[in-house]
C-alpha positions in Angstrom: 94.0 115.9 141.5 92.0 112.7 142.2 89.3 113.9 139.8 91.9 114.3 137.1 93.3 110.9 137.8 89.8 109.3 137.7 89.2 111.0 134.4 92.5 109.8 133.0 91.6 106.2 134.1 88.1 106.4 132.6 89.4 107.6 129.2 92.0 104.9 129.1 89.7 102.1 130.1 87.1 103.2 127.6 89.7 103.2 124.9 90.9 99.7 125.9 87.3 98.4 126.4 88.6 96.9 129.6 85.3 95.4 130.8 84.6 93.6 127.6 87.9 91.6 127.5 88.8 89.2 130.2 92.5 89.1 129.3 93.1 92.8 129.9 94.1 93.1 133.5 94.2 96.2 135.8 96.0 96.1 139.1 95.2 99.0 141.5 98.0 100.0 143.9 98.3 102.5 146.8 101.9 103.5 147.8 102.1 105.9 150.7 98.6 107.3 149.8 99.5 107.7 146.1 97.1 105.8 143.9 98.6 103.9 141.0 97.2 101.5 138.4 99.0 98.8 136.3 97.5 97.8 132.9 98.7 94.8 131.0 97.6 91.8 128.9 97.4 88.5 130.7 100.0 86.2 129.1 102.4 88.9 128.0 103.6 90.3 131.3 106.6 88.6 133.0 105.3 87.8 136.5 108.7 87.6 138.2 109.8 91.0 136.9 106.6 92.7 137.9 106.8 91.2 141.4 110.4 92.5 141.9 109.6 95.9 140.5 106.5 96.2 142.7 108.4 95.0 145.7 110.9 97.8 145.2 108.2 100.4 144.5 106.2 99.5 147.6 109.2 100.2 149.8 110.2 103.4 148.2 109.5 107.0 149.4 107.5 108.2 146.4 105.2 110.9 147.8 107.7 113.7 147.8 108.9 112.8 144.3 105.3 112.8 142.9 104.5 116.1 144.5 107.7 118.0 143.4 109.3 116.1 140.4 108.3 115.3 136.9 107.2 111.8 135.7 110.5 111.2 134.0 112.3 111.8 137.3 110.0 109.4 139.1 110.7 106.8 136.4 114.4 107.2 136.7 114.3 106.8 140.5 111.6 104.3 141.3 111.1 102.1 138.2 113.9 99.5 138.4 113.2 97.9 135.0 115.5 98.9 132.2 113.2 99.5 129.2 110.9 102.4 130.1 109.2 105.3 128.3 107.1 108.3 129.2 103.9 108.7 127.1 101.2 111.4 127.3 99.2 110.2 124.2 96.3 107.8 125.1 96.4 106.2 121.6 100.1 105.3 122.1 99.3 104.0 125.6 96.5 101.8 124.3 98.7 100.5 121.4 101.5 99.7 123.8 99.3 97.8 126.2 97.8 95.7 123.4 101.3 95.0 122.2 102.2 93.5 125.6 103.8 96.5 127.3 102.9 97.3 130.9 101.4 100.7 131.6 101.7 102.4 135.0 99.5 105.4 135.8 100.5 107.4 138.8 98.1 109.9 140.5 99.6 113.4 140.1 101.1 112.7 136.6 99.2 113.3 133.3 101.7 111.0 131.6 101.8 107.2 131.7 104.9 105.1 132.2 105.4 102.3 129.7 107.4 99.4 131.0 108.5 96.9 128.3 108.5 93.9 130.5 106.7 91.6 128.1 107.2 88.1 126.9 105.6 86.3 124.0 104.5 82.6 123.6 107.1 81.1 121.2 108.3 77.8 120.0 111.9 76.5 120.1 114.4 77.7 117.5 114.6 74.7 115.3 116.1 74.2 111.9 113.6 75.1 109.1 112.0 72.1 107.5 112.4 73.3 103.9 116.0 74.7 104.1 118.1 72.0 105.8 121.8 71.6 105.5 124.1 68.7 106.2 126.4 71.0 108.3 126.0 74.4 109.8 123.8 76.0 112.4 120.5 74.3 113.4 118.7 77.4 114.6 116.0 79.1 112.6 113.7 82.2 112.8 110.6 82.0 115.0 107.4 84.0 115.2 108.8 86.5 117.7 110.4 89.5 116.1 112.8 90.4 118.8 114.2 86.9 118.9 114.8 87.1 115.1 116.7 90.4 115.3 118.8 88.9 118.1 119.8 85.9 115.9 121.1 88.3 113.3 122.8 90.5 115.8 124.6 87.5 117.1 126.1 86.9 113.7 126.9 90.5 112.7 128.5 92.4 115.6 128.8 95.7 113.9 127.3 99.1 114.8 126.5 99.7 111.2 123.9 96.9 111.3 120.6 98.9 111.4 117.3 97.7 112.7 114.7 100.3 111.7 111.2 99.8 113.3 107.9 100.5 111.6 104.2 99.7 112.4 101.7 98.8 109.6 98.0 98.1 109.8 95.3 100.3 111.3 93.9 97.3 113.2 96.7 94.8 113.5 99.5 97.4 114.0 102.0 94.8 112.8 105.6 95.3 113.9 108.0 95.4 111.0 111.8 95.9 110.9 113.9 97.0 108.0 117.3 95.3 108.5 120.3 96.5 106.5 124.0 97.3 106.7 124.7 101.0 106.6 127.2 101.7 103.9 126.6 98.4 102.1 122.9 98.7 101.2 122.0 101.2 98.6 120.6 104.4 100.3 118.1 104.9 97.5 116.7 101.4 97.9 116.4 101.9 101.7 114.6 105.2 101.2 112.3 103.6 98.6 111.3 100.7 100.9 110.9 103.1 103.8 108.6 105.3 101.7 106.6 102.4 100.4 106.0 101.1 104.0 104.8 104.5 105.0 102.4 104.6 102.1 100.8 101.2 102.9 97.3 101.8 104.3 95.7 98.5 105.2 93.7 97.2 108.2 95.9 94.2 108.8 98.7 92.2 107.3 96.7 89.0 107.7 99.1 86.8 105.7 102.2 88.3 107.2 105.0 88.4 104.6 102.8 87.6 101.6 100.5 90.5 102.5 103.5 92.8 102.9 105.1 91.7 99.7 101.9 92.3 97.7 101.6 95.7 99.2 105.2 96.6 98.8 106.4 95.2 95.5 104.6 96.2 92.2 103.4 93.0 90.7 101.9 92.0 87.4 99.1 89.5 88.1 99.9 87.3 85.1 103.6 87.2 85.8 104.3 84.3 88.2 108.0 84.8 88.6 108.8 85.9 92.2 110.3 89.3 92.9 111.2 88.5 96.6 112.9 85.7 98.4 112.2 84.2 101.8 114.5 82.5 104.2 114.0 81.1 107.7 117.8 80.7 108.3 119.6 83.4 110.3 123.0 82.5 108.6 121.5 83.0 105.2 119.9 86.3 106.3 123.2 87.5 107.7 125.2 86.7 104.6 122.6 88.5 102.4 122.9 91.6 104.7 126.6 91.6 104.3 126.1 91.5 100.5 124.2 94.7 100.7 120.7 93.2 100.6 117.8 94.5 102.7 115.7 92.3 105.0 112.2 92.8 106.1 111.3 91.1 109.4 107.7 91.0 110.5 106.3 89.9 113.9 104.3 86.6 113.9 106.3 85.3 110.9 109.4 83.0 110.9 110.5 84.2 107.5 112.7 87.1 106.4 111.9 88.8 103.2 115.0 89.6 101.1 115.2 92.5 98.7 116.2 93.1 95.9 115.9 89.8 94.2 116.9 88.7 90.7 116.3 85.4 88.9 119.8 84.0 89.5 119.5 84.5 93.3 117.2 81.5 93.4 119.8 79.2 92.0 122.1 79.2 95.1 121.5 77.7 98.5 123.2 77.8 101.9 124.1 74.1 101.4 126.6 75.2 98.7 128.7 77.0 101.3 128.7 74.3 104.0 130.5 71.9 101.6 133.9 72.2 99.8 134.0 74.6 96.8 134.1 71.8 94.2 131.2 70.0 95.8 129.2 73.2 96.2 129.9 74.0 92.5 128.8 70.5 91.5 125.5 70.7 93.4 124.9 74.1 91.9 125.4 72.8 88.4 123.0 69.9 89.1 120.4 72.4 90.3 120.7 74.5 87.2 120.5 71.5 84.9 117.5 70.1 86.7 115.8 73.5 86.4 116.0 73.3 82.6 115.1 69.7 82.4 112.1 70.2 84.7 110.9 73.0 82.4 111.5 71.4 79.0 111.4 67.6 79.3 107.7 67.0 78.9 107.1 69.8 76.4 109.9 68.6 74.1 108.8 65.0 74.4 105.2 66.0 73.6 106.4 68.1 70.6 108.2 65.2 69.0 105.2 62.9 69.6 103.1 65.5 67.7 105.8 65.8 65.0 107.5 62.4 64.7 109.0 63.2 61.4 111.1 65.9 63.1 112.3 63.7 65.8 116.1 62.8 65.6 116.9 59.1 65.4 118.6 59.0 68.8 115.4 60.3 70.5 113.0 58.1 68.5 112.8 55.4 71.1 110.8 57.8 73.3 107.9 58.1 70.8 104.9 56.1 71.8 101.7 54.7 70.4 99.6 55.3 73.5 97.3 52.5 74.5 95.4 54.9 76.7 91.9 56.1 75.7 92.8 59.7 76.6 94.9 62.0 74.3 98.5 62.6 75.4 97.9 66.3 76.2 95.0 65.4 78.4 97.1 62.8 80.2 99.9 65.3 80.8 97.6 68.0 82.1 95.7 65.5 84.2 98.9 64.5 85.9 100.1 68.1 86.2 97.0 69.1 88.1 96.7 65.7 89.9 100.1 65.9 91.4 99.2 69.3 92.9 96.0 67.8 94.2 97.9 65.1 95.9 100.3 67.6 97.5 97.4 69.5 98.9 95.8 66.3 100.2 99.1 65.3 101.9 99.2 68.6 103.8 95.7 67.9 105.2 96.4 64.2 105.9 97.1 63.3 109.6 100.5 61.9 110.2 99.0 58.6 111.4 97.4 58.1 107.9 100.4 59.1 105.8 101.3 55.5 104.9 97.7 54.8 103.8 97.6 58.0 101.7 100.9 57.0 100.0 99.6 53.5 99.1 96.3 54.8 97.8 98.0 57.6 95.8 100.6 55.2 94.3 97.9 52.7 93.3 95.5 55.2 91.8 98.2 57.1 89.8 100.2 54.0 89.0 99.1 50.5 88.2 95.4 51.0 88.3 95.4 54.1 86.1 97.5 52.2 83.5 95.4 49.0 83.5 92.2 51.1 83.2 93.5 52.8 80.1 93.6 56.3 81.6 97.4 56.8 81.5 100.5 55.6 79.7 103.5 54.2 81.5 105.9 56.7 79.8 103.8 59.7 80.8 103.8 58.5 84.4 107.6 58.1 84.3 108.2 61.6 82.9 105.8 63.3 85.2 107.1 61.4 88.2 110.6 62.7 87.3 109.2 66.2 87.0 107.5 66.0 90.3 110.6 64.8 92.1 112.8 67.4 90.3 110.6 70.2 91.5 111.9 69.5 95.0 115.5 70.5 94.0 114.2 74.1 93.6 114.6 75.9 96.9 112.0 78.5 96.1 108.4 77.3 96.3 107.2 80.3 94.3 109.7 79.8 91.5 108.8 76.1 91.4 105.2 77.0 90.5 106.4 79.7 88.0 108.3 76.9 86.2 105.2 74.7 86.3 103.0 77.4 84.8 105.5 77.9 82.0 105.7 74.2 81.3 101.9 73.9 81.1 101.8 76.9 78.8 104.3 75.2 76.5 102.2 72.0 76.5 99.0 73.9 75.6 100.6 75.9 72.8 102.1 72.7 71.4 98.7 71.0 71.5 97.0 74.0 69.8 99.7 74.5 67.1 101.7 71.2 66.8 104.2 72.7 64.3 105.1 76.0 65.8 103.3 76.1 69.2 106.4 75.0 71.2 108.4 77.9 69.8 105.6 80.4 70.3 105.4 79.2 73.9 109.1 79.7 74.3 108.9 83.2 72.9 106.0 84.0 75.3 107.9 82.6 78.2 111.0 84.7 77.4 108.8 87.8 77.1 107.2 87.2 80.5 110.6 86.6 82.1 112.4 89.5 80.4 109.6 92.0 81.1 109.9 91.2 84.8 111.8 93.8 87.0 113.2 93.8 90.5 111.9 96.0 93.2 114.6 98.5 92.2 113.3 98.5 88.6 116.5 96.9 87.4 116.9 93.9 85.2 115.5 90.6 86.6 118.3 88.7 84.8 121.3 90.6 86.2 124.3 89.8 85.7 123.2 88.3 82.3 121.4 91.5 81.3 123.4 93.7 81.5 126.2 91.3 81.2 128.9 91.3 83.9 131.4 88.5 83.3 132.7 88.1 86.9 129.3 88.2 88.5 127.9 85.8 86.0 130.8 83.4 86.6 130.1 83.4 90.3 126.6 82.1 89.7 127.9 78.8 88.4 131.2 78.4 90.3 131.3 78.5 94.1 134.3 80.6 95.2 136.2 80.1 98.4 134.8 82.1 101.2 138.1 83.7 101.9 138.3 85.2 98.4 137.2 88.7 97.6 134.2 87.4 95.7 130.9 88.2 97.4 129.4 85.3 99.3 126.0 84.3 97.9 124.7 81.7 100.3 121.0 81.8 99.8 
């Protein structure tokens, strides 16, 4: 029996490469002459729980049980922790240990006992930076999967709430949960997502949700409009589940991926539902109006500057005779790309230098650029408005999709001053209308196909007590 136990230990430790990694810990035990070994990752095991469990085990009469009973009976009688599992497969044991589970090997048993007494390093549950509300809960998802599922369970106390576990990645073995409401979510969609997850064969999901989205959702490379949404708010996630949506949660990511997603889902925010209906409707209207203005203000202005004879009298005051030495289209594109360069620079600027960065950026893109003849005052005004208006868009991905369409309109207008703007609009509509959701349905539902009541709810925020579905995003 000792030889079999030593062989079992050798196979496991070779699979774990125990001697090459300092953070893999083994603890030999001897209880009433029965040899045992604990395997765990340093930093994942809960010390207090292990101490109490071992204290109970060292005082127990285990010899007779080991000699006469199965491993499952030993686990029931002498392992005082709640979450335990019997495993005979070495690969499963190795994966469990590397995931943070404690493995107990007992001489006399060919199986191993998995004890899920793990804890993960985590940050506090703070409100997400990019999805704040004036009122409402201040908690947010974190990088620990089990905490995120608990935040949703806290809000939906219904047995039909389903948390379905999957593991993806031959090396990373990332933990993924499909979260949905049985009876509300479409069964065909759940089956489709489950099948797609099983068909993903990658080494690792290095970029968490983005890697998962690229592997899960069919995507046309030249179509920038997003097919998935993300949220870091548990209340938003819970409301989407109750609408029949499906969430994908992944370990090491504080975002939940929401499926399916159509274009109009991006228009609404959680803030709309933490304020009175009339205020929420007003904010939604402003958001929709700013969306169109952000997309069209500079292309329309540039089109009329290219075709002043077509400009209506009431808009003629915006036409300029630029004093800058650079053509208007070059100025517009320079600022389009320059603003993004400033955004990237701000992300890499230490907080102690933020004020210096702001001063330098304002001077370079402001007064100095005008005096040097690089830029016109009007163009800086319009592009500053566009840059600020982009922040009203809750989706980062949709914001850049709008930007790409705006740049396309500018370039087409520059190439074909007379008809380029209209050609660009036609191309933009084609790109948007050719987009499909993950369920292969229209990206513009409920506009195509048209559903009057659902379309009305996009613009008007209903009372939460009404029968209308709650769309807090």
